[in-house]
C-alpha positions as CSV (number, residue, x, y, z in Angstrom):
1,X,40.2,-93.1,190.3
2,X,42.0,-94.5,193.3
3,X,40.9,-97.8,195.0
4,X,39.9,-96.0,198.2
5,X,37.7,-93.6,196.3
6,X,36.1,-96.4,194.4
7,X,35.4,-98.3,197.6
8,X,33.8,-95.2,199.2
9,X,31.7,-94.6,196.1
10,X,30.6,-98.3,196.0
11,X,29.4,-98.0,199.6
12,X,27.4,-94.9,198.7
13,X,25.8,-96.5,195.7
14,X,24.9,-99.7,197.6
15,X,23.6,-98.1,200.8
16,X,22.2,-94.7,199.8
17,X,20.1,-95.8,196.8
18,X,17.6,-98.5,195.7
19,X,16.5,-99.3,199.2
20,X,12.7,-99.1,198.6
21,X,11.0,-102.5,198.4
22,X,9.2,-101.7,195.2
23,X,12.5,-100.9,193.5
24,X,14.2,-104.1,194.9
25,X,11.2,-106.1,193.6
26,X,12.0,-105.2,190.0
27,X,15.3,-107.0,190.3
28,X,13.7,-110.3,189.4
29,X,12.8,-109.0,185.9
30,X,16.2,-107.4,185.5
31,X,18.9,-106.5,188.0
32,X,19.6,-103.4,185.7
33,X,16.5,-101.8,187.3
34,X,18.6,-101.3,190.4
35,X,20.8,-98.7,188.7
36,X,22.9,-97.4,191.6
37,X,23.0,-100.7,193.4
38,X,24.4,-102.4,190.2
39,X,27.0,-99.6,189.9
40,X,28.1,-100.2,193.5
41,X,28.4,-104.0,193.0
42,X,30.3,-103.4,189.8
43,X,32.8,-101.1,191.5
44,X,33.2,-103.6,194.4
45,X,34.0,-106.4,192.0
46,X,36.4,-104.1,190.2
47,X,38.5,-103.5,193.3
48,X,38.0,-107.0,194.6
49,X,36.0,-106.1,197.8
50,X,34.3,-109.5,198.2
51,X,33.0,-108.6,201.7
52,X,31.1,-105.6,200.4
53,X,29.6,-107.7,197.5
54,X,28.3,-110.2,200.0
55,X,26.9,-107.5,202.4
56,X,25.2,-105.8,199.4
57,X,23.5,-109.0,198.3
58,X,22.4,-109.7,201.9
59,X,20.9,-106.2,202.2
60,X,18.6,-106.9,199.2
61,X,17.8,-110.4,200.7
62,X,16.6,-108.7,203.9
63,X,14.6,-106.0,202.1
64,X,12.9,-108.6,199.7
65,X,12.2,-111.3,202.3
66,X,10.7,-109.0,204.9
67,X,8.3,-107.6,202.2
68,X,7.2,-111.0,200.8
69,X,9.3,-110.8,197.6
70,X,10.7,-114.3,198.0
71,X,11.7,-114.7,194.4
72,X,14.0,-111.7,194.6
73,X,15.3,-112.9,198.0
74,X,16.1,-116.3,196.4
75,X,17.8,-114.6,193.4
76,X,20.1,-112.6,195.7
77,X,20.8,-115.7,197.9
78,X,22.0,-117.4,194.7
79,X,24.1,-114.4,193.8
80,X,25.7,-114.4,197.3
81,X,26.4,-118.1,196.9
82,X,28.0,-117.5,193.5
83,X,30.2,-114.7,195.0
84,X,31.5,-117.0,197.8
85,X,34.9,-118.6,197.7
86,X,34.3,-121.0,200.6
87,X,30.8,-122.5,200.4
88,X,31.6,-124.8,203.3
89,X,31.9,-121.9,205.7
90,X,29.4,-120.6,208.3
91,X,28.2,-118.1,205.7
92,X,27.8,-120.9,203.2
93,X,25.7,-122.8,205.7
94,X,23.5,-119.7,206.3
95,X,23.1,-119.2,202.5
96,X,21.9,-122.8,202.1
97,X,19.4,-122.2,204.9
98,X,18.3,-118.9,203.3
99,X,17.8,-120.6,199.9
100,X,15.7,-123.3,201.7
101,X,13.7,-120.6,203.5
102,X,12.8,-118.8,200.2
103,X,12.0,-122.1,198.5
104,X,9.7,-123.0,201.4
105,X,8.0,-119.6,201.1
106,X,7.5,-120.2,197.4
107,X,5.8,-123.5,198.1
108,X,8.8,-125.7,197.1
109,X,8.7,-127.5,200.4
110,X,10.3,-130.9,199.4
111,X,13.2,-129.1,197.6
112,X,13.6,-126.8,200.6
113,X,14.2,-129.8,202.9
114,X,17.3,-130.9,200.9
115,X,18.8,-127.4,201.3
116,X,18.1,-127.3,205.0
117,X,19.8,-130.7,205.5
118,X,22.8,-129.4,203.6
119,X,22.9,-126.3,205.8
120,X,22.9,-128.4,209.0
121,X,25.5,-130.7,207.6
122,X,27.9,-127.8,207.0
123,X,27.1,-126.1,210.3
124,X,27.5,-129.3,212.3
125,X,30.9,-130.0,210.8
126,X,31.9,-126.4,211.9
127,X,30.4,-127.0,215.4
128,X,27.9,-124.1,215.3
129,X,24.9,-125.2,217.4
130,X,23.4,-121.7,217.5
131,X,23.2,-121.5,213.7
132,X,21.8,-125.1,213.6
133,X,19.0,-123.9,216.0
134,X,18.2,-121.2,213.6
135,X,17.9,-123.7,210.7
136,X,15.7,-125.9,212.9
137,X,13.4,-122.9,213.5
138,X,13.1,-122.5,209.7
139,X,12.5,-126.2,209.2
140,X,9.6,-126.1,211.7
141,X,7.9,-123.5,209.4
142,X,8.4,-125.9,206.5
143,X,6.8,-128.7,208.5
144,X,3.8,-126.5,209.4
145,X,3.2,-125.9,205.7
146,X,3.4,-129.7,205.1
147,X,1.0,-130.4,208.0
148,X,3.8,-132.3,209.9
149,X,3.0,-130.7,213.2
150,X,4.7,-133.3,215.4
151,X,7.9,-132.9,213.4
152,X,7.6,-129.1,213.7
153,X,7.3,-129.4,217.5
154,X,10.5,-131.5,217.5
155,X,12.4,-128.8,215.7
156,X,11.0,-126.1,218.0
157,X,12.1,-128.2,221.0
158,X,15.6,-128.3,219.6
159,X,15.5,-124.5,219.3
160,X,14.5,-124.1,222.9
161,X,17.2,-126.5,224.1
162,X,19.8,-124.4,222.3
163,X,18.5,-121.2,223.9
164,X,18.5,-122.7,227.4
165,X,21.8,-124.6,227.2
166,X,23.7,-121.8,225.4
167,X,22.2,-119.1,227.6
168,X,20.8,-117.2,224.6
169,X,18.2,-114.3,224.8
170,X,16.6,-115.4,221.5
171,X,17.6,-116.7,218.1
172,X,18.8,-114.4,215.4
173,X,15.7,-115.3,213.3
174,X,13.0,-115.0,216.0
175,X,12.1,-113.6,219.4
176,X,11.1,-115.9,222.3
177,X,7.5,-114.7,222.1
178,X,7.4,-115.9,218.5
179,X,8.9,-119.2,219.4
180,X,6.3,-119.7,222.1
181,X,3.6,-118.6,219.7
182,X,4.7,-121.3,217.3
183,X,4.7,-123.9,220.1
184,X,1.1,-122.9,220.9
185,X,0.1,-123.2,217.3
186,X,1.5,-126.6,216.6
187,X,0.1,-127.8,220.0
188,X,-3.5,-126.9,219.2
189,X,-3.2,-128.2,215.7
190,X,-2.3,-131.6,217.2
191,X,-5.3,-131.2,219.5
192,X,-3.2,-130.7,222.7
193,X,-5.2,-128.1,224.5
194,X,-3.1,-128.2,227.7
195,X,0.2,-127.5,226.0
196,X,-1.4,-124.8,223.9
197,X,-2.6,-122.9,227.0
198,X,0.8,-123.4,228.6
199,X,2.7,-122.0,225.7
200,X,0.2,-119.1,225.2
201,X,0.9,-118.1,228.8
202,X,4.6,-118.1,228.2
203,X,4.1,-116.1,225.0
204,X,1.9,-113.6,226.9
205,X,4.7,-113.1,229.5
206,X,6.7,-111.3,226.7
207,X,3.9,-109.7,224.8
208,X,2.3,-108.1,227.9
209,X,5.2,-105.7,228.0
210,X,4.6,-104.7,224.4
211,X,0.9,-104.2,225.0
212,X,1.5,-102.0,228.0
213,X,4.2,-100.0,226.4
214,X,2.3,-98.9,223.2
215,X,-1.4,-99.4,224.1
216,X,-3.5,-96.2,224.4
217,X,-7.2,-96.4,225.2
218,X,-7.3,-100.1,224.2
219,X,-7.0,-99.2,220.6
220,X,-5.6,-102.2,218.8
221,X,-4.3,-100.1,215.9
222,X,-1.7,-98.4,218.2
223,X,0.0,-101.6,219.3
224,X,3.5,-101.9,217.8
225,X,6.8,-103.3,218.7
226,X,10.2,-102.0,217.8
227,X,11.3,-105.6,216.9
228,X,8.4,-106.4,214.6
229,X,5.9,-107.9,217.1
230,X,3.2,-108.2,214.5
231,X,4.4,-111.7,213.6
232,X,4.3,-112.6,217.3
233,X,0.9,-111.1,217.9
234,X,-0.5,-112.9,214.9
235,X,0.7,-116.3,216.1
236,X,-0.7,-115.5,219.6
237,X,-4.1,-114.4,218.5
238,X,-4.4,-117.1,215.8
239,X,-3.6,-119.8,218.4
240,X,-6.1,-118.3,220.8
241,X,-8.7,-118.4,218.0
242,X,-8.0,-122.0,217.3
243,X,-8.3,-122.8,221.1
244,X,-11.7,-121.0,221.3
245,X,-12.8,-122.9,218.2
246,X,-11.6,-126.1,219.7
247,X,-13.8,-125.4,222.7
248,X,-16.8,-124.6,220.5
249,X,-16.8,-120.9,221.4
250,X,-17.3,-119.6,217.8
251,X,-18.2,-116.1,218.9
252,X,-14.9,-115.6,220.8
253,X,-13.0,-117.3,218.0
254,X,-14.4,-114.9,215.4
255,X,-13.3,-111.9,217.5
256,X,-9.8,-113.4,217.8
257,X,-9.7,-114.2,214.1
258,X,-10.5,-110.5,213.3
259,X,-7.6,-109.4,215.5
260,X,-5.3,-111.9,214.0
261,X,-6.2,-110.7,210.5
262,X,-5.1,-107.2,211.4
263,X,-1.7,-108.5,212.5
264,X,-1.5,-110.8,209.5
265,X,-1.8,-107.8,207.1
266,X,0.8,-105.9,209.0
267,X,3.2,-108.8,208.9
268,X,3.9,-108.1,205.2
269,X,4.1,-111.7,204.0
270,X,6.2,-113.1,206.9
271,X,3.3,-115.5,207.8
272,X,3.5,-117.4,204.5
273,X,3.9,-120.7,206.3
274,X,0.4,-120.5,207.9
275,X,-1.5,-118.1,205.7
276,X,-3.6,-120.8,204.0
277,X,-4.0,-122.5,207.4
278,X,-5.4,-119.3,208.9
279,X,-7.9,-118.7,206.0
280,X,-9.2,-122.3,206.0
281,X,-9.7,-122.4,209.8
282,X,-11.4,-119.0,209.7
283,X,-13.7,-120.3,206.9
284,X,-14.6,-123.3,209.0
285,X,-15.4,-120.9,212.0
286,X,-17.6,-118.8,209.7
287,X,-19.5,-121.9,208.5
288,X,-19.9,-123.2,212.1
289,X,-21.3,-119.8,213.1
290,X,-23.7,-119.8,210.1
291,X,-22.1,-116.8,208.4
292,X,-22.2,-118.0,204.8
293,X,-21.5,-114.6,203.2
294,X,-18.4,-114.2,205.3
295,X,-17.4,-117.8,204.5
296,X,-17.7,-117.0,200.8
297,X,-15.7,-113.8,201.1
298,X,-12.9,-115.7,203.0
299,X,-13.0,-118.4,200.3
300,X,-12.5,-115.8,197.6
301,X,-9.5,-114.3,199.4
302,X,-7.9,-117.7,199.8
303,X,-8.4,-118.6,196.1
304,X,-7.0,-115.3,195.0
305,X,-4.0,-115.8,197.2
306,X,-3.3,-119.2,195.9
307,X,-3.7,-118.2,192.3
308,X,-1.5,-115.0,192.5
309,X,1.1,-116.5,194.9
310,X,1.5,-120.2,194.7
311,X,1.3,-120.5,190.9
312,X,3.5,-117.4,190.3
313,X,6.1,-118.6,192.9
314,X,6.1,-122.1,191.4
315,X,6.9,-120.6,188.0
316,X,9.7,-118.5,189.5
317,X,11.2,-121.5,191.3
318,X,11.2,-123.5,188.1
319,X,12.9,-120.7,186.2
320,X,15.7,-120.6,188.8
321,X,16.0,-124.3,189.1
322,X,19.2,-124.4,187.1
323,X,20.7,-121.5,189.0
324,X,20.3,-123.2,192.4
325,X,23.5,-124.5,194.0
326,X,24.0,-128.3,194.0
327,X,23.0,-130.5,197.0
328,X,24.0,-134.1,197.6
329,X,21.3,-136.6,196.6
330,X,22.2,-138.5,199.8
331,X,22.1,-135.4,202.0
332,X,20.1,-136.9,204.9
333,X,19.1,-135.2,208.1
334,X,21.4,-135.5,211.0
335,X,20.0,-137.4,214.0
336,X,18.7,-135.7,217.1
337,X,21.4,-137.4,219.2
338,X,24.2,-136.0,217.0
339,X,22.8,-132.5,217.3
340,X,22.3,-132.8,221.1
341,X,25.9,-134.1,221.6
342,X,27.2,-131.1,219.7
343,X,25.0,-128.8,221.8
344,X,26.2,-130.4,225.0
345,X,29.9,-130.0,224.1
346,X,29.3,-126.3,223.2
347,X,27.4,-125.7,226.4
348,X,30.3,-127.2,228.4
349,X,32.9,-125.1,226.6
350,X,30.8,-121.9,227.3
351,X,30.4,-122.9,230.9
352,X,34.1,-123.4,231.3
353,X,34.8,-119.9,229.8
354,X,32.1,-118.4,232.0
355,X,33.7,-120.0,235.2
356,X,37.1,-118.7,234.2
357,X,35.7,-115.2,233.8
358,X,34.0,-115.5,237.2
359,X,37.3,-116.5,238.9
360,X,39.0,-113.5,237.4
361,X,36.2,-111.3,238.6
362,X,36.4,-112.7,242.2
363,X,39.9,-111.2,242.7
364,X,38.7,-107.8,241.6
365,X,35.7,-108.1,243.8
366,X,37.8,-109.0,246.9
367,X,40.0,-105.9,246.4
368,X,36.9,-103.8,246.0
369,X,35.3,-104.8,249.3
370,X,38.5,-104.9,251.3
371,X,38.2,-101.3,252.4
372,X,38.3,-99.3,255.7
373,X,37.4,-95.9,256.8
374,X,34.1,-95.6,254.9
375,X,30.5,-96.2,255.9
376,X,28.5,-99.3,254.9
377,X,26.4,-97.2,252.5
378,X,29.4,-95.8,250.8
379,X,30.9,-99.3,250.3
380,X,27.6,-100.7,249.1
381,X,27.2,-97.9,246.6
382,X,30.6,-98.5,245.1
383,X,30.2,-102.3,245.1
384,X,26.7,-102.4,243.6
385,X,27.6,-100.0,240.7
386,X,30.5,-102.3,239.8
387,X,28.2,-105.4,240.1
388,X,25.5,-103.9,237.9
389,X,27.9,-102.8,235.2
390,X,29.8,-106.1,235.1
391,X,26.8,-108.4,235.0
392,X,24.6,-106.1,232.9
393,X,21.7,-106.4,235.3
394,X,19.5,-103.3,235.5
395,X,18.2,-102.8,239.0
396,X,19.1,-103.9,242.6
397,X,18.1,-103.4,246.2
398,X,20.2,-104.3,249.2
399,X,18.6,-104.5,252.7
400,X,20.5,-105.1,255.9
401,X,18.9,-105.9,259.3
402,X,20.3,-104.4,262.5
403,X,18.6,-105.5,265.7
404,X,15.9,-106.9,263.4
405,X,15.3,-103.4,262.0
406,X,15.7,-103.3,258.2
407,X,18.0,-100.7,256.7
408,X,18.0,-100.0,252.9
409,X,21.7,-99.6,252.1
410,X,21.2,-99.5,248.3
411,X,18.2,-99.1,246.1
412,X,18.0,-98.0,242.4
413,X,14.7,-99.7,241.6
414,X,12.7,-96.5,241.7
415,X,10.4,-98.2,244.2
416,X,10.2,-97.0,247.7
417,X,11.0,-99.7,250.2
418,X,8.1,-99.1,252.7
419,X,7.8,-101.2,255.9
420,X,4.9,-103.1,254.2
421,X,7.0,-104.0,251.1
422,X,10.0,-105.1,253.3
423,X,7.7,-107.4,255.3
424,X,6.5,-109.0,252.0
425,X,10.2,-109.5,251.0
426,X,11.1,-111.0,254.4
427,X,8.2,-113.4,254.3
428,X,9.2,-114.6,250.8
429,X,12.8,-115.0,251.8
430,X,11.9,-117.1,254.8
431,X,9.9,-119.4,252.5
432,X,12.9,-119.5,250.1
433,X,15.9,-119.6,252.4
434,X,18.2,-120.7,249.7
435,X,17.2,-117.8,247.4
436,X,15.6,-118.2,244.0
437,X,16.1,-117.3,240.4
438,X,13.3,-116.8,237.8
439,X,13.0,-115.7,234.2
440,X,10.2,-115.4,231.7
441,X,11.2,-118.8,230.2
442,X,11.4,-120.6,233.6
443,X,8.4,-122.6,234.8
444,X,8.5,-121.0,238.3
445,X,8.0,-117.4,237.3
446,X,4.4,-117.1,238.6
447,X,5.4,-118.7,241.9
448,X,7.2,-115.5,243.0
449,X,4.7,-112.9,241.9
450,X,4.6,-111.5,245.5
451,X,8.1,-110.2,244.7
452,X,7.9,-109.4,241.0
453,X,4.7,-107.5,241.5
454,X,6.7,-105.0,243.8
455,X,8.8,-104.0,240.8
456,X,6.2,-104.6,238.1
457,X,5.3,-108.1,236.6
458,X,5.4,-106.6,233.1
459,X,8.8,-105.0,233.6
460,X,10.8,-107.9,235.2
461,X,12.4,-110.2,232.7
462,X,14.5,-112.2,235.1
463,X,15.4,-111.9,238.8
464,X,17.7,-113.3,241.5
465,X,16.8,-112.9,245.1
466,X,19.2,-114.0,247.9
467,X,18.6,-113.9,251.7
468,X,21.4,-114.4,254.3
469,X,20.5,-115.8,257.8
470,X,22.3,-116.0,261.1
471,X,20.8,-118.3,263.7
472,X,17.5,-118.2,261.9
473,X,17.5,-114.4,262.0
474,X,17.5,-112.7,258.6
475,X,20.5,-110.5,258.2
476,X,20.6,-109.4,254.5
477,X,18.4,-109.4,251.4
478,X,19.7,-108.9,247.9
479,X,17.4,-108.6,245.0
480,X,18.6,-107.9,241.5
481,X,16.8,-108.1,238.1
482,X,16.9,-107.5,234.4
483,X,14.2,-105.4,232.8
484,X,12.2,-106.3,229.7
485,X,13.8,-105.1,226.5
486,X,12.7,-103.6,223.2
487,X,15.2,-105.6,221.3
488,X,16.3,-109.1,222.4
489,X,18.9,-109.6,219.7
490,X,22.0,-109.0,221.8
491,X,25.1,-111.1,221.4
492,X,26.8,-109.5,224.5
493,X,24.2,-109.2,227.3
494,X,22.3,-112.0,228.9
495,X,18.8,-111.4,229.9
496,X,17.7,-114.7,231.3
497,X,19.3,-115.2,234.7
498,X,19.6,-118.9,235.8
499,X,20.9,-121.2,238.6
500,X,24.5,-120.5,237.7
501,X,23.9,-116.8,238.3
502,X,22.2,-117.5,241.6
503,X,25.1,-119.5,242.9
504,X,27.7,-117.0,241.8
505,X,25.8,-114.0,243.1
506,X,25.4,-115.8,246.5
507,X,29.2,-116.2,246.6
508,X,29.8,-112.6,245.8
509,X,27.3,-111.2,248.3
510,X,28.4,-113.5,251.0
511,X,31.8,-111.8,250.7
512,X,30.0,-108.4,250.9
513,X,28.2,-109.5,254.0
514,X,31.6,-110.4,255.7
515,X,33.0,-107.1,254.6
516,X,30.1,-105.2,256.2
517,X,30.6,-107.2,259.4
518,X,34.3,-106.2,259.3
519,X,33.4,-102.5,258.9
520,X,31.1,-102.9,261.9
521,X,33.9,-104.6,263.9
522,X,36.3,-101.8,263.0
523,X,33.7,-99.2,264.1
524,X,33.2,-101.0,267.4
525,X,36.9,-101.3,268.0
526,X,37.3,-97.6,267.3
527,X,34.4,-96.7,269.6
528,X,35.9,-99.0,272.4
529,X,39.3,-97.5,272.1
530,X,37.8,-94.0,272.2
531,X,36.0,-94.9,275.4
532,X,39.1,-96.4,277.0
533,X,41.1,-93.3,276.2
534,X,38.4,-91.1,277.7
535,X,38.2,-93.2,280.8
536,X,42.0,-92.8,281.2
537,X,42.0,-89.0,280.9
538,X,38.7,-88.0,282.6
539,X,37.1,-88.3,286.0
540,X,34.3,-90.9,285.8
541,X,32.1,-89.0,288.2
542,X,32.3,-85.4,286.8
543,X,33.5,-86.1,283.3
544,X,36.2,-83.4,283.7
545,X,39.9,-84.0,282.9
546,X,41.9,-85.7,285.6
547,X,45.6,-85.0,286.3
548,X,46.7,-87.1,283.3
549,X,44.1,-85.6,281.1
550,X,45.0,-82.1,282.2
551,X,48.7,-82.4,281.5
552,X,48.1,-84.1,278.1
553,X,45.7,-81.2,277.1
554,X,48.2,-78.6,278.4
555,X,51.0,-80.3,276.5
556,X,49.0,-80.2,273.3
557,X,48.2,-76.5,273.8
558,X,51.8,-75.6,274.4
559,X,52.9,-77.4,271.3
560,X,50.2,-75.7,269.3
561,X,51.3,-72.2,270.6
562,X,54.9,-73.0,269.8
563,X,54.0,-74.0,266.3
564,X,52.1,-70.7,265.8
565,X,55.1,-68.7,267.0
566,X,57.4,-70.5,264.5
567,X,55.0,-69.8,261.7
568,X,54.8,-66.1,262.6
569,X,58.6,-65.8,262.7
570,X,58.9,-67.4,259.3
571,X,56.5,-64.8,257.8
572,X,58.5,-62.0,259.3
C-alpha cells in the first residue's frame, strides 16, 4: 500500500469512527476499545505522520474533556506529550497546561499548579502572552477549587489585560461572558457586592443577545448558544443566586439556584471547579429558608458526587502518576511584572504592525476618493463598501448636512433615518464633538444608549461615531458598528473597536469630507461655466440666441449635415 493511500486511510479511521463520548471513555480501560482510532494512529506512526498523530490525540482530548471524562483527557494529553519531539515548543506549553487542567478537574490541585507553572515558563520564554493568558484562566479555576478567591481574581485580571492590550475578541478557552461570570463569582465569594454587580452587568451585555436570539415564550429550556453558553449562563445565574443570598433574599436565591442547576446539568461536567461550591451554597440557602427535606436531598447529591468522582479520579491520578511528564522541583511561578513586561512588548509590536498596515491603506484610500464626474452618493457607496470590507465592520451610516438639512448618503443599517432619529444623532454628536467609541467591554457603553438603542442595544457589540463641524455647524456624521456574534473565536476579525480605531477612522473620513467638498466645488465650477457660456450666446432679456449664439448654432448644424452626407456616401 502506497504512503499516500495509507495517509488517506489513517485520516478516515481517525476522523470517521470512534467519535462518540461513550466509546472514547472506554480508552482508559484499554485503548484497544477504540478499534478504528487505534488503526488510524498505527498507520500514521508507520508512515511517520507526526502531525496527524498529534491532531488525533487532541481530538480525543477535546471529546473527553467536554464530556467530563478527565481521566481519558489526561491519558491522551500524556500520549500527545510522548509523541512530541520538541516539548519546549508552544504545543509543549499547551500540553503542560492541558495536563494541569485535567489534574485540577480530578482534584489534584497542588500537583496541577506545578504543571501550570511549567507551561507559563515555556510560553514566556517563547514570548506568547496570549497563550499565557489562557493558562492564567485555567489557573483561576484551580484557585476557585482551593478557595483562593483573591488569587483567582488576580489571574482573571491578567486575562482581561491581555484581551484589552492585544485587542482580542476572547480567549481560545473562554468567551468574554464566561470571563465576566467568573469575575462576578469570585467577587461575591470575597464579599464584594459592588464588583459582583458590576461584572454581572458586563456579563449580561453579552448574554442578552443569546437570550433574545433563542428565547421563545420565556421558556428557559429553549435557551441555547452555538458556542456552548450553558457554562456562561450557569456562572451568571449562580453568581446572581449568591448575590441574592448575600442580601438575605432566600426566595429569589432559590429561584436562581433552580435555574443555575438546569445550566449545570447541561454543562456536561465543565463546571467541575465550582460544582461542590454550588451544592454547598444551595444547601445553606435551603436551610436558611427552612426547607430541610430539600437540604437533605442536596446533601445526598453532593455526597454521591464526591464518592463517585473525587475518589475515582484520585485513584486514576495515582495510577497515571508515573506516566506524567517531569516538572522541575524549583518550577516557581513567574512574577506579575515579568508577565506584564512581556504583554507590553507584544502589544507595542502589534501596534507597530497595525500602524504600518494603516499607512499602506491610506494610499489606497486616497486613490479611491480622488475621483471626478460622479455624484456624492456614488462616491460614498464605493468608499463605504471598501471601508466595511477592509475593517470587518458590519454596518454604517453616513449623513451629510447641506444648508443645515440632513441628507443620508449611505445607510446599510436596515434602520430608516427618520427626522426624529437624525435629531437624536445630532444632539448626541454635539455633546460628543470629538466623537466616541464604545464596546461591550468598555465602561462607557451605557452612556451612549441614545445612539445604540437606534440600532438595537442587544445587537451592537462595538461602535464608532464621528461628527465633523464647520464653524460650530455640523457638516457630517459617520456611525459604524460591529454586530454581536454567535462565535467569538476569530483570530482574524476584531470585534471590540477602541480609541485607535476612532482616531484612524477620523483621519479617513476627514479625507472623505474633503473629497465631497471637492466634488461640490467641481459641480459649482461646471455650473458657473455653463452660466457664463449661456450669457455669452443668449440675449439676457429674451433668452434667445444672440448673433454669436446664432452663428455658433448654425455652424454646428452645418457640420452635422456635412457629417451625415459623408456617412451616406460611404454607405453607397
